[in-house]
N, C-alpha and C positions, 0 to 999 in steps of 0.2 A: 517424436514431436516434443518440443520444449514447452514447459508449462510456466505460467505466470500466476502468482497468487495475489489477489487484491484484497486488502484488509480495510474494512470500513470501521472507523471508531465512532460513528454517529449512533446515538441511542434513539434517534427520531425515525419514525416510519417514513416521513415525507421530507427527507433531508436533501439540501442542495449538494452536500458532499456525496451522498449516495447516488444521486443522479449523475454527477460528474464521473464517479468511479465506474458505474455501469457503462457509460458512454466510452470511457477509456478502454474498458474490457472489450467492447464491440470493435473498436479500432485495432486493438491488439490481435483479436481473433482473425480479423481480415488479413493480418500479416502472417497467419499460419500457426499461431500459438494456441495452446489450450489454456483456458482461463478458469481459475477457481475463485469464487467470491466467498470471503469470510466476513461476517458481520458480527459485531459485539452483541447486537440485539438478538442474535440467534443462539447465543450461548446462555445457558441457564445462570440466573443471577446467583444462585447458591454456589455454583462452581466458581464463578468469578470473584465473588466477595468473601468466600470462605477460604480462598487461597488453595484450592484443590488442584495443585499442579500435576498430580499423578492420576487425575480423573481421565477416563477414556476419551471424553470430548476434547480435552486439552492436549492429550497425547496425539490424537489424530490431527489436530490443527498444527501442532509442532512438526509432525511428520510431513504434512503437506507443504509446509514452509521450507523445511530442510531439503525436500526433494525438488522444489521449484528452481527454475533457472533465474528468476527475478521476482521482485516483490514491489507492489505499489501499496503505499499506506496512506490513507486519507482520513481527515478528521475536521470537523468544524472547530473554530476557535471558541473556547469557553474560558472566560476570565483570563485571557491572554495566553492560553496554552491549549494543547490538545485535550480531549475529553478524559475525565477521570476513569471512565469505563474502559477506554483504550489502554490507559496506564495499568488498570487491573489485569487486562489480558496480557500485556507486555510483561508484567511482573511474574506471570505464570510460565513464561517461555524459558527454555534453556538459555544460558548466558551467551552462547554463540550461535543461536538459531539462524541468524542472517549471515553467517560467516562467508565472506568472499562473494556475496550476492549483490548485484546492482539493486539499489532501492530508490524508488522515485517517491518522494514525499509530496503530498497534496494537502492543502488546507483551504478552507472556505471561511469567510467571515463577513460581517456586516459593515466593516469599516477598514479603510486603508491603514488606520492606526495600528492594526494587528499584523501587518505584513511581516514583521520580523519574528512573529511567533514560530514560523517554520524553521528559522535559523537558530533561535535561542531555546526552543523547547523540543520540537519533534526530531530534528536532525541529531542533536546530541544523544538522545535515547536510542535512536536507530544505530548510531555509530557504536554505542556501548554494546549492542548486540552483534557487533562485528560486521554490520552491513556497509557496503560501499555506497554512500549517499550521493545522489546526483543533485543538480541544482534545485529542483523542486518547483512547484507552481502554487501560487496563492491566488485564489479567485474571490471576487466580491460577490455576495449573494445577488446583487442587482445585475450581474453579468450572466446569471443562470436562470433559465426559464424551466421550472419544474414541471410544466405541462407538456413539454416537448421531450420525448424519450430518445428519439433518433439523434439529435444534436442539441442539447440544452444550452450550449454556449451562445450567448447573444452578441458578444463583442468579437468582431472579425480579427482584430489584432491579437486578442487573447487566444482565439482559436488557432492562429498561426503559431503563437508561442507554444501552445499545448502540443501541436503536431511536431514542432521542432524538438521539444523535450521528449516526446515519445520516440522520435527517431533516435536521439541520443541513448535513451533507455534500451531500445531494441538493439542498437549497435553495441552497447555495453554488455548486454546479455550474450550476444553472439561472440564477442571477444572473450568474455569470461569462459564460455563453454569451450572455445578453442584452446584456452590455456590449461584446461583440465587434462592431465596426462591419462592416456589410455593404458590400462593395465592388461597385460596378456599373460596367460598361464603357459609356461613352457613345460612341455612333457619331458620327463627325464628318461 
């Protein structure tokens, strides 16, 4: 079974981003994928802010990401960019942790003025980690109902766009897996 890792860059317990990411995880699980959620708030602050890249916690996260078939990364917009705590986690990852993996970037924000944050901040750093970035989705906080767990998206057009982007993501994961050569051991 293929696995998808979902990384939440939100430090908030009741985050719009977190709600959307869990919803996307549910949709992906319905497609037959196993989903692992990683949240920056579940990583010890000392590990993140002391740069302990060789810590067991960080090594496990790196391994989970490297073994995944695809990655979804989500963050709220803070000061026109993804969160600093997400940057702290990214800085501890190996340089090619996303190598050849489809990556779906997701961002949430209070204003349409931050729409380009996904293009100018999140996608470039994911590309630096060798990920294959897809179009991505920006959601306004007012389009998300945090009281509804099953489907927190309140805008029908946005919901259709999300489903379309998830289709592209799943399709990219499937294509990427087919492109991986199968190694066989030949007995001498």
